[in-house]
C-alpha positions as CSV (number, residue, x, y, z in Angstrom):
1,X,0.0,0.0,0.0
2,X,2.8,2.4,0.9
3,X,4.6,1.7,-2.4
4,X,1.3,2.3,-4.3
5,X,0.7,5.6,-2.6
6,X,4.3,6.6,-3.2
7,X,4.0,5.9,-6.9
8,X,0.7,7.7,-7.1
9,X,2.3,10.7,-5.4
10,X,5.3,10.6,-7.8
11,X,3.0,10.5,-10.9
12,X,0.8,13.3,-9.5
13,X,3.9,15.5,-8.9
14,X,5.2,14.7,-12.4
15,X,1.9,15.6,-13.9
16,X,1.8,19.0,-12.1
17,X,5.3,19.7,-13.1
18,X,4.6,19.0,-16.8
19,X,1.4,21.1,-16.6
20,X,3.3,24.1,-15.1
21,X,6.1,23.7,-17.7
22,X,3.5,23.8,-20.5
23,X,2.0,27.0,-19.1
24,X,5.4,28.6,-18.8
25,X,6.2,27.7,-22.4
26,X,2.9,29.2,-23.7
27,X,3.5,32.4,-21.7
28,X,7.1,32.6,-23.0
29,X,6.0,32.3,-26.6
30,X,3.4,35.1,-26.1
31,X,6.2,37.4,-24.8
32,X,8.8,36.2,-27.3
33,X,8.4,39.2,-29.7
34,X,8.7,41.8,-26.9
35,X,11.6,40.0,-25.4
36,X,13.3,39.8,-28.7
37,X,13.1,43.5,-29.2
38,X,14.3,44.2,-25.7
39,X,17.4,42.0,-26.2
40,X,18.3,43.9,-29.3
41,X,17.8,47.3,-27.7
42,X,20.0,46.4,-24.8
43,X,23.8,46.8,-24.9
44,X,25.5,44.1,-26.9
45,X,27.5,41.6,-24.8
46,X,29.0,38.3,-25.5
47,X,27.2,35.2,-24.0
48,X,30.4,34.2,-22.2
49,X,32.6,36.9,-20.9
50,X,35.6,36.2,-18.6
51,X,35.8,39.9,-18.0
52,X,32.2,39.9,-16.7
53,X,32.9,37.0,-14.4
54,X,36.0,38.6,-13.1
55,X,34.1,41.8,-12.4
56,X,31.6,40.0,-10.3
57,X,34.2,38.1,-8.4
58,X,35.8,41.4,-7.4
59,X,32.8,42.5,-5.3
60,X,33.5,42.1,-1.5
61,X,32.7,38.7,-0.2
62,X,31.9,37.1,-3.5
63,X,35.1,35.1,-4.1
64,X,35.3,33.6,-0.6
65,X,31.6,32.6,-0.8
66,X,32.3,30.9,-4.1
67,X,35.3,29.0,-2.6
68,X,33.1,27.8,0.2
69,X,30.3,26.8,-2.2
70,X,32.7,24.7,-4.3
71,X,34.7,23.3,-1.4
72,X,31.8,22.2,0.8
73,X,29.6,21.2,-2.1
74,X,32.1,19.0,-4.0
75,X,32.2,16.0,-1.5
76,X,28.4,15.7,-1.5
77,X,28.5,16.1,-5.3
78,X,30.9,13.2,-5.4
79,X,28.6,11.0,-3.4
80,X,25.6,11.9,-5.5
81,X,27.4,11.1,-8.7
82,X,28.4,7.7,-7.3
83,X,25.1,6.8,-5.7
84,X,23.8,4.5,-8.4
85,X,27.1,2.5,-8.4
86,X,27.0,2.3,-4.6
87,X,23.4,1.2,-4.6
88,X,24.0,-1.5,-7.2
89,X,27.4,-2.7,-5.9
90,X,27.1,-2.3,-2.1
91,X,23.4,-2.7,-1.4
92,X,22.6,-5.0,-4.3
93,X,19.4,-3.0,-5.2
94,X,17.4,-3.9,-8.2
95,X,16.1,-1.2,-10.6
96,X,12.7,-1.0,-8.9
97,X,14.1,-0.6,-5.4
98,X,16.6,2.0,-6.7
99,X,13.7,3.9,-8.2
100,X,11.9,4.0,-4.9
101,X,15.0,5.2,-3.1
102,X,15.5,8.0,-5.7
103,X,11.8,9.0,-5.1
104,X,12.5,9.1,-1.4
105,X,15.4,11.5,-2.2
106,X,13.1,13.8,-4.1
107,X,10.3,13.8,-1.6
108,X,12.7,14.6,1.2
109,X,14.2,17.5,-0.6
110,X,10.8,18.8,-1.7
111,X,9.5,18.7,1.9
112,X,12.6,20.5,3.3
113,X,12.5,23.2,0.6
114,X,8.8,23.8,0.9
115,X,8.3,23.5,4.7
116,X,11.5,23.7,6.6
117,X,13.7,26.4,4.9
118,X,11.1,29.2,5.2
119,X,10.8,29.2,9.0
120,X,14.5,28.6,9.4
121,X,15.5,31.6,7.3
122,X,12.9,33.8,9.1
123,X,14.3,32.9,12.5
124,X,18.0,32.5,12.1
125,X,20.7,34.5,10.3
126,X,22.3,33.3,7.1
127,X,25.8,32.7,8.7
128,X,24.3,30.6,11.4
129,X,22.4,28.5,8.9
130,X,25.5,28.1,6.7
131,X,27.6,26.8,9.6
132,X,24.7,24.5,10.6
133,X,24.4,23.0,7.2
134,X,28.2,22.4,6.9
135,X,28.3,20.8,10.3
136,X,25.4,18.5,9.3
137,X,27.2,17.6,6.1
138,X,30.3,16.6,8.1
139,X,28.2,14.4,10.3
140,X,26.5,12.9,7.2
141,X,29.9,12.1,5.7
142,X,31.0,10.3,8.9
143,X,27.7,8.3,8.9
144,X,28.1,7.3,5.3
145,X,31.7,6.2,5.9
146,X,30.6,3.6,8.4
147,X,27.2,2.6,7.1
148,X,26.6,-1.1,6.6
149,X,23.0,-1.6,5.7
150,X,20.3,0.2,3.7
151,X,18.7,1.3,6.9
152,X,21.9,3.1,7.9
153,X,21.9,4.8,4.5
154,X,18.3,5.9,4.8
155,X,19.0,7.5,8.1
156,X,21.5,9.8,6.4
157,X,19.3,10.8,3.5
158,X,17.2,13.4,5.3
159,X,20.1,15.3,6.8
160,X,21.9,15.1,3.5
161,X,18.9,16.6,1.7
162,X,18.8,19.3,4.5
163,X,22.4,20.2,3.8
164,X,21.9,20.4,0.1
165,X,18.8,22.5,0.3
166,X,19.9,24.9,3.0
167,X,23.5,25.3,1.8
168,X,22.5,26.1,-1.8
169,X,19.8,28.5,-0.8
170,X,22.0,30.4,1.7
171,X,25.0,30.6,-0.5
172,X,22.9,31.8,-3.5
173,X,21.3,34.4,-1.3
174,X,24.6,35.7,0.0
175,X,26.0,35.9,-3.5
176,X,23.0,37.7,-5.0
177,X,23.0,40.2,-2.1
178,X,26.7,40.9,-2.6
179,X,26.2,42.4,-6.1
180,X,24.0,45.1,-7.5
181,X,20.4,44.1,-8.4
182,X,21.2,44.5,-12.1
183,X,23.8,41.7,-11.8
184,X,21.7,39.3,-9.7
185,X,20.7,37.3,-12.8
186,X,24.3,36.9,-13.9
187,X,25.2,35.8,-10.4
188,X,22.5,33.2,-10.3
189,X,23.8,31.9,-13.6
190,X,27.3,31.6,-12.1
191,X,25.7,29.7,-9.1
192,X,24.1,27.3,-11.6
193,X,27.4,26.9,-13.4
194,X,29.0,25.8,-10.1
195,X,26.5,23.0,-9.8
196,X,27.4,21.9,-13.4
197,X,31.1,22.1,-12.5
198,X,30.5,19.8,-9.5
199,X,28.6,17.3,-11.6
200,X,31.4,17.3,-14.1
201,X,34.3,16.8,-11.6
202,X,32.3,14.6,-9.2
203,X,32.2,11.4,-11.2
204,X,35.9,11.4,-11.9
205,X,37.0,12.0,-8.3
206,X,34.3,9.7,-7.0
207,X,35.5,6.8,-9.3
208,X,39.0,7.2,-8.0
209,X,38.0,7.3,-4.4
210,X,35.5,4.4,-4.7
211,X,38.0,2.1,-6.5
212,X,40.8,2.8,-4.0
213,X,38.9,3.1,-0.7
214,X,35.3,2.2,-1.2
215,X,32.4,4.2,0.3
216,X,34.4,4.9,3.4
217,X,36.9,7.0,1.5
218,X,34.1,9.1,0.0
219,X,32.4,9.6,3.4
220,X,35.6,10.4,5.3
221,X,36.6,12.9,2.5
222,X,33.2,14.7,2.9
223,X,33.6,14.7,6.7
224,X,37.2,16.0,6.6
225,X,36.5,18.7,4.0
226,X,33.4,20.0,5.8
227,X,35.2,20.0,9.2
228,X,38.0,22.1,7.6
229,X,35.5,24.5,6.0
230,X,33.6,24.8,9.3
231,X,36.7,25.7,11.2
232,X,37.8,28.3,8.7
233,X,34.4,29.9,8.8
234,X,34.5,30.1,12.6
235,X,37.9,31.8,12.4
236,X,37.0,34.1,9.5
237,X,33.3,34.4,8.8
238,X,32.1,35.4,5.4
239,X,31.4,39.0,4.8
240,X,27.7,39.8,5.3
241,X,26.2,41.7,2.3
């Protein structure tokens, strides 16, 4: 019964997502002509400009925040990129069970982003939430290093999703507040580029770690890196925008 309800929820969520996507496409096509004219009337700039990126990185607090975003986010990106291999090799999951587990990932992250993050950001300051998320990530890495069963892994999923949600929201918020409002769109694009970078580098590093040290090496790497980042942020907090 639980699996049937879970599948029904997933299908309903996918249907709503597709419906919203269709509405957005229709609205974008209606505004396509005006947007086209606006783009031509604006100042001509190249789609990829190293000078523009360098200019944004020169704003106070931007470069250290990007370093924290990459350093603390890379270990979790490594684990995510290697998850399918870990599930098949270590836990011997079949495709159906793996699908249920991935659905649990998505539901956990959706709940945290929709229900948890709002009250947290309203009550606590961004530096506090940033430190909290990094500390949780270090604990998750330690738990993943010594997990033995599927139950152990499921216990680390919720805090891992909490870290990913809170960490990305807080760092993106700090970065967009550190630049003028006219550059906030470009900054959000750079934040998305960081995620693409982590997904590109993660599988390579994850493969090396997994072959040489197994899941323990990936978990301990995540723990050590986040402990180091946590200590550095305690000694030298990020500049508040």
